[in-house]
C-alpha positions, 0 to 999 in steps of 0.5 A: 754130447762130449765126454772124456776118452775112456783110455787111461794115461797109464795102465796100472790097475788104479789108474785104469779103475779111476779112469773108467769111473770118471768116464762113466760120471762124465758120460752121466753128466754128458747126457744131461747137457742141454735138457730143459729144467722141465724135462729134467723133472719129467717121468716118461717111463710108465710105472716109473714115476721116480725115473727122471734125469734129475732123479737118476743123477741125484741117486748117483751122487748119493750112491757114491756117498753111501759107498765112500763115506758110510761103507768105506770110511764107516761115517754115519749114514746121513743120506736122504733115504728112510726105511719108509722110503728107501728111494727117496734120494730120486723122489726129492730131486724134484726139489732142486735145479738139474744144474745144482745137482750136476754141480754137486755131483762134480764137486763130490766126485773131486773129493772122492778122487782124492780120497781114492788117490790117498788109499791103497786099493787093497784097503778094507771098508770099515763097515761090512756089506749085507753078506758081512764081508768088508769089501775093498776100495778096489771092489767099491770102484768096480761097483760104482763104475757098473752102477753108474754105467747101468744108470747111464743107460736109463738116462739114454732112454729118458733123454731120447723119450724126453726130446729125442736126443741120442748119444753114445 
């Protein structure tokens, strides 16, 4: 599995934050390299039927959508989740080839790079989060890096259980 380097090309805060988010995104994609179409949709963790390679990738894609478009920009939430099915983005992943999910995630990441480049790190989100605070773009970048890195651990476990592949 190949990934980009996590060493930023410059040492300012924005470059460091965006480099680490890109690194964790690329790591998630790399963990899916060569996984079979069948294995991409297999749930191998007892008691976790939604935890699949495709489910995790689709979740990451929709998490970024939520934080950038719904919270930061204040757009209407058009995510696949509902109150009755809050994890629907993971459930519906079986309807799509992993390659399609990865392509959509990469395309979306590119758009969000432009969004981040065009805004100050201190710009407050249009929508408040659960505790009523309006987080800033810097916080969102930190949060997405943490979220993606955490799910990379899940992808590690899934991949090793599916076909024995291990990686960084």
